[in-house]
Residue frames relative to the residue before (quaternion, step in Angstrom):
aa qw qx qy qz dx dy dz
M 1.0000 0.0000 0.0000 0.0000 0.00 0.00 0.00
R 0.6525 0.5140 -0.3221 0.4542 3.60 0.95 -0.81
T 0.6412 0.5256 -0.3256 0.4545 3.55 0.99 -0.83
F 0.6471 0.5135 -0.3129 0.4687 3.57 0.99 -0.85
L 0.6523 0.5135 -0.3066 0.4656 3.59 0.98 -0.83
K 0.6665 0.4943 -0.3026 0.4690 3.58 0.90 -0.89
A 0.6477 0.5105 -0.3205 0.4660 3.58 0.98 -0.82
G 0.6510 0.5158 -0.3116 0.4616 3.59 1.00 -0.77
L 0.6684 0.4916 -0.2979 0.4721 3.58 0.97 -0.83
M 0.6346 0.5117 -0.3321 0.4745 3.58 1.03 -0.72
T 0.6283 0.5275 -0.3326 0.4652 3.57 1.02 -0.76
L 0.6580 0.4983 -0.3090 0.4726 3.58 0.94 -0.82
A 0.6382 0.5225 -0.3275 0.4609 3.58 1.02 -0.78
L 0.6768 0.4777 -0.2959 0.4756 3.59 0.97 -0.81
M 0.6344 0.5184 -0.3347 0.4656 3.57 1.08 -0.62
A 0.6574 0.5129 -0.3075 0.4585 3.60 1.16 -0.53
A 0.4577 0.7151 -0.4363 0.2981 3.62 1.22 -0.23
P 0.6765 0.4625 -0.3342 0.4656 3.68 0.80 -0.75
I 0.6101 0.5364 -0.3539 0.4635 3.59 1.08 -0.61
A 0.6528 0.5269 -0.3115 0.4463 3.57 1.00 -0.80
A 0.5908 0.6010 -0.3688 0.3922 3.58 1.10 -0.55
Q 0.7887 0.2368 -0.1365 0.5506 3.60 1.08 -0.57
A 0.4015 0.7430 -0.4536 0.2845 3.57 1.17 0.45
G 0.4728 -0.6302 0.5308 0.3123 3.51 -1.30 0.37
T 0.7626 -0.3853 0.2489 0.4561 3.58 -1.26 -0.06
L 0.6961 0.4654 -0.2952 0.4600 3.60 0.79 -0.90
E 0.6416 0.5026 -0.3278 0.4778 3.57 1.01 -0.72
G 0.6272 0.5411 -0.3267 0.4550 3.58 1.05 -0.75
V 0.6335 0.5186 -0.3261 0.4727 3.57 1.02 -0.79
A 0.6836 0.4959 -0.2926 0.4485 3.58 0.85 -0.96
I 0.6844 0.4707 -0.2898 0.4754 3.58 0.87 -0.90
G 0.6599 0.5099 -0.3065 0.4588 3.59 0.96 -0.83
A 0.6637 0.4937 -0.3057 0.4715 3.58 0.95 -0.83
G 0.6503 0.5129 -0.3176 0.4617 3.58 0.99 -0.78
A 0.6754 0.4759 -0.2960 0.4793 3.57 0.90 -0.88
G 0.6589 0.5097 -0.3110 0.4576 3.59 0.96 -0.81
A 0.6369 0.5242 -0.3279 0.4606 3.58 1.05 -0.73
V 0.6384 0.5190 -0.3266 0.4653 3.57 1.04 -0.74
V 0.7281 0.4496 -0.2476 0.4543 3.57 0.86 -0.94
A 0.8608 0.0972 0.0069 0.4996 3.60 0.68 -1.04
G 0.5856 -0.6035 0.3796 0.3857 3.61 1.15 0.28
P 0.8302 -0.2291 0.1482 0.4862 3.60 -1.18 -0.49
P 0.6570 0.4731 -0.3567 0.4662 3.67 0.86 -0.67
G 0.6351 0.5290 -0.3268 0.4583 3.58 1.06 -0.69
A 0.6113 0.5472 -0.3479 0.4538 3.57 1.10 -0.66
V 0.6522 0.5018 -0.3167 0.4717 3.59 0.98 -0.81
V 0.6823 0.4749 -0.2879 0.4756 3.57 0.84 -0.99
G 0.6574 0.5097 -0.3113 0.4594 3.60 0.93 -0.84
G 0.6371 0.5253 -0.3243 0.4616 3.57 1.04 -0.71
V 0.6528 0.4987 -0.3107 0.4782 3.57 0.99 -0.81
V 0.6632 0.4915 -0.3059 0.4744 3.59 0.90 -0.90
G 0.6495 0.5156 -0.3150 0.4616 3.59 0.98 -0.78
A 0.6493 0.5101 -0.3195 0.4650 3.58 1.03 -0.72
V 0.6788 0.4888 -0.2957 0.4613 3.57 1.00 -0.80
T 0.7743 0.3580 -0.1965 0.4835 3.59 0.80 -0.97
G 0.6552 0.5100 -0.3283 0.4503 3.60 1.08 -0.54
G 0.2141 0.7550 -0.5912 0.1861 3.53 -0.42 1.22
P 0.6951 -0.4507 0.3137 0.4640 3.56 -1.17 -0.01
N 0.8722 -0.0955 0.0220 0.4792 3.52 -0.81 1.15
I 0.0709 0.8367 -0.5370 0.0808 3.59 0.55 1.15
V 0.5668 0.6005 -0.3921 0.4056 3.60 1.21 -0.17
N 0.8017 0.2284 -0.0980 0.5436 3.60 0.81 -0.98
R 0.0297 0.8073 -0.5869 0.0543 3.56 0.21 1.20
R 0.5003 -0.6711 0.4607 0.2950 3.55 -0.98 0.81
S 0.6207 0.5708 -0.3562 0.4026 3.60 1.06 -0.60
A 0.5854 0.5852 -0.3782 0.4145 3.60 1.18 -0.35
R 0.7557 0.3073 -0.1847 0.5481 3.61 1.16 -0.47
R 0.2207 -0.7321 0.6263 0.1516 3.50 -1.16 0.66
C 0.0020 -0.8162 0.5753 -0.0542 3.55 -0.51 1.18
W 0.0431 0.7776 -0.6262 0.0364 3.52 -1.17 0.67
N 0.3628 -0.6875 0.5808 0.2417 3.53 -1.34 0.32
D 0.3554 -0.7326 0.5359 0.2233 3.56 -0.89 0.91
R 0.7715 -0.3722 0.2448 0.4541 3.57 -1.31 -0.08
N 0.7057 0.4574 -0.2564 0.4764 3.57 1.12 -0.65
G 0.5675 -0.6241 0.3710 0.3884 3.58 1.25 0.05
V 0.4766 0.6538 -0.4474 0.3810 3.58 1.27 0.27
R 0.3369 -0.7605 0.5248 0.1807 3.55 -0.83 1.02
H 0.0836 -0.7778 0.6228 0.0133 3.57 -0.97 0.96
C 0.0751 -0.8012 0.5934 0.0167 3.57 -1.04 0.82
R 0.0580 -0.7609 0.6455 0.0315 3.53 -1.18 0.74
R 0.4296 -0.6828 0.5269 0.2674 3.52 -1.21 0.51
């Protein structure tokens, strides 16, 4: 029964990974704490919550600093990574 429960919780944690990619700070804390609790218990929940708070921000997947964009003389926008 414990093995089945752990496997189910790990599956839920992995299913929440795409949600964490675009989560805000509070969502990052909740997802990180939940995943940390599954993996390492109460100390993992604390560490996961801290990591989720630091990395979980608005739209962490598409940061503007990763691309350099400019408009040429004709008003056409160009972007590079």
